C-alpha positions as CSV (number, residue, x, y, z in Angstrom):
1,X,277.1,-76.1,11.3
2,X,274.0,-78.1,11.0
3,X,272.4,-76.4,14.0
4,X,273.2,-73.0,12.5
5,X,271.5,-73.9,9.3
6,X,268.4,-75.2,11.1
7,X,268.3,-72.0,13.3
8,X,268.6,-69.9,10.2
9,X,265.9,-71.9,8.4
10,X,263.6,-71.6,11.4
11,X,264.1,-67.9,11.6
12,X,263.5,-67.4,7.9
13,X,260.3,-69.5,8.0
14,X,259.1,-67.7,11.1
15,X,259.6,-64.3,9.4
16,X,257.7,-65.4,6.3
17,X,254.8,-66.7,8.3
18,X,254.7,-63.5,10.4
19,X,254.9,-61.4,7.3
20,X,252.1,-63.3,5.8
21,X,249.8,-63.3,8.8
22,X,250.4,-59.5,9.4
23,X,248.4,-58.7,6.3
24,X,245.3,-60.1,8.0
25,X,244.0,-61.3,4.6
26,X,245.3,-64.9,4.3
27,X,242.6,-67.3,3.5
28,X,240.2,-64.5,2.7
29,X,238.8,-63.7,-0.8
30,X,239.9,-60.9,-3.0
31,X,238.0,-57.7,-2.1
32,X,235.7,-56.5,-5.0
33,X,236.8,-53.1,-6.4
34,X,236.2,-51.8,-9.9
35,X,239.4,-50.9,-11.7
36,X,240.2,-50.1,-15.3
37,X,242.6,-52.1,-17.5
38,X,245.0,-50.2,-19.9
39,X,242.3,-50.4,-22.6
40,X,239.9,-48.5,-20.4
41,X,237.6,-51.5,-19.6
42,X,236.2,-51.9,-16.1
43,X,237.2,-55.0,-14.3
44,X,235.9,-56.0,-10.9
45,X,238.5,-57.5,-8.8
46,X,236.0,-59.7,-7.0
47,X,235.4,-61.6,-10.3
48,X,239.0,-62.3,-11.2
49,X,239.5,-66.0,-11.8
50,X,241.7,-68.4,-13.6
51,X,239.8,-71.6,-14.1
52,X,240.8,-73.0,-10.8
53,X,244.5,-72.2,-11.2
54,X,246.6,-69.8,-9.1
55,X,246.7,-66.0,-9.7
56,X,249.6,-63.8,-8.8
57,X,248.6,-60.3,-7.9
58,X,251.5,-57.8,-8.0
59,X,251.2,-54.2,-6.9
60,X,253.7,-52.0,-8.6
61,X,254.4,-48.6,-10.0
62,X,256.3,-47.1,-12.8
63,X,258.5,-45.1,-10.4
64,X,259.4,-48.1,-8.3
65,X,262.6,-49.8,-9.3
66,X,262.3,-53.0,-7.3
67,X,258.7,-53.4,-8.8
68,X,260.0,-53.2,-12.3
69,X,262.8,-55.6,-11.5
70,X,260.4,-58.1,-10.1
71,X,258.0,-58.0,-13.0
72,X,260.7,-58.1,-15.5
73,X,262.3,-61.1,-13.7
74,X,258.9,-63.0,-13.7
75,X,258.5,-61.9,-17.4
76,X,261.6,-63.9,-18.4
77,X,260.0,-67.2,-17.1
78,X,256.2,-66.3,-17.3
79,X,255.5,-68.4,-20.4
80,X,257.1,-71.4,-18.7
81,X,255.1,-70.8,-15.5
82,X,251.8,-70.5,-17.4
83,X,252.4,-73.7,-19.2
84,X,253.7,-75.7,-16.2
85,X,251.5,-74.1,-13.4
86,X,248.6,-72.6,-15.2
87,X,249.4,-69.5,-13.3
88,X,248.1,-66.1,-14.3
89,X,249.7,-62.8,-13.2
90,X,247.8,-59.5,-12.8
91,X,250.0,-56.4,-12.4
92,X,248.1,-53.7,-10.4
93,X,249.6,-50.3,-11.0
94,X,249.3,-47.9,-8.1
95,X,250.5,-44.9,-10.2
96,X,248.3,-41.9,-9.3
97,X,246.6,-39.4,-11.8
98,X,250.0,-37.6,-12.4
99,X,252.0,-40.8,-13.5
100,X,249.2,-43.0,-14.7
101,X,249.8,-42.1,-18.3
102,X,253.3,-43.7,-18.2
103,X,251.8,-47.2,-17.4
104,X,250.7,-48.5,-20.8
105,X,253.9,-47.2,-22.7
106,X,256.1,-48.8,-20.1
107,X,254.2,-52.2,-20.2
108,X,254.1,-52.2,-24.0
109,X,257.9,-51.3,-24.1
110,X,258.6,-54.3,-21.7
111,X,256.5,-56.7,-23.7
112,X,254.6,-57.8,-20.7
113,X,251.8,-60.4,-21.4
114,X,250.3,-59.7,-17.9
115,X,246.9,-58.3,-17.4
116,X,247.5,-54.7,-16.1
117,X,245.0,-53.0,-14.0
118,X,245.1,-49.4,-12.8
119,X,244.4,-48.3,-9.2
120,X,245.1,-44.6,-9.3
121,X,243.0,-43.9,-6.2
122,X,244.6,-46.8,-4.3
123,X,241.1,-48.3,-3.5
124,X,242.3,-51.9,-4.2
125,X,245.6,-51.2,-2.6
126,X,243.9,-50.2,0.6
127,X,241.5,-53.1,0.5
128,X,244.3,-55.6,0.1
129,X,246.3,-53.9,2.9
130,X,249.2,-52.9,0.8
131,X,251.4,-50.2,2.4
132,X,254.5,-50.4,0.2
133,X,255.2,-51.7,-3.4
134,X,256.1,-54.1,-4.7
135,X,253.7,-56.3,-2.9
136,X,252.9,-59.7,-4.3
137,X,249.9,-62.1,-3.4
138,X,249.0,-65.5,-4.6
139,X,245.4,-66.5,-4.9
140,X,244.6,-70.2,-4.9
141,X,242.2,-72.0,-7.2
142,X,239.3,-71.4,-4.8
143,X,239.9,-67.6,-4.8
144,X,241.6,-67.4,-1.4
145,X,244.7,-65.3,-0.6
146,X,247.3,-67.8,0.4
147,X,250.6,-65.9,0.1
148,X,251.7,-62.3,0.6
149,X,255.3,-60.9,0.1
150,X,256.4,-57.3,0.4
151,X,259.5,-55.9,-1.4
152,X,261.8,-57.6,-3.9
153,X,265.3,-59.0,-4.1
154,X,266.7,-61.0,-6.9
155,X,265.7,-64.5,-6.4
156,X,262.4,-63.8,-4.9
157,X,260.8,-65.0,-8.1
158,X,262.3,-68.5,-7.4
159,X,260.7,-68.6,-4.1
160,X,257.3,-67.5,-5.6
161,X,257.6,-70.3,-8.2
162,X,258.3,-72.9,-5.5
163,X,255.3,-71.8,-3.5
164,X,253.0,-72.0,-6.5
165,X,254.5,-75.3,-7.5
166,X,253.8,-76.6,-4.0
167,X,250.3,-75.2,-4.1
168,X,249.4,-76.7,-7.5
169,X,250.7,-80.2,-6.4
170,X,248.3,-80.5,-3.4
């Protein structure tokens, strides 16, 4: 039984490392792309910072059920994460011109306190190597991409928390 557990753990860890390495972005800086927030202000992604604390960048869309589940799950614990870890979450909507008008009403209805950026032409999405949403990245205090995870299953937010906790204790 012990060997089965160790083998399972090894396979899981190998998969996570492979999934992260396949993005080709780990340990690189965030690409600079000009996006708008929901108030219409232009934000350069290359200038995103959080006073040396981690940043979560989550690519999502209003039409993506798993995306909304992930961001709602994180929303439930976000205040605690901010207080304990100093983390900031930026939700990047990949809704195109047809569905972009749904973003702000959805965010307001959910009561998300996240910074929300709009990427209707998928420029930032392509620059970050995102093929499918949800796709979540963690940026360390030095501005380097240190974590990448695609898709969502309940409990993934716990794994994300543990990763950031470990990152902030270094």
